[in-house]
C-alpha positions, 0 to 999 in steps of 0.5 A: 804541348801541341800535337804534330797534327796541329803543327803539320795538318797537311802531312799525309796520314801514311807519313804523319809519324815522321813529324813526331819523330823529327821532334823526338830527340831520344833517337839521337843519343840512343845507339839502338835507335840510331840503328833505325837510320 
């Protein structure tokens, strides 16, 4: 699996985790994770 830095190389470091979060669907079905949004 490609890393998010390979797919989105120009994302600033301070928000780089957002790309990985966008492709991690665990938060979509986990109620405790949904509270973060």
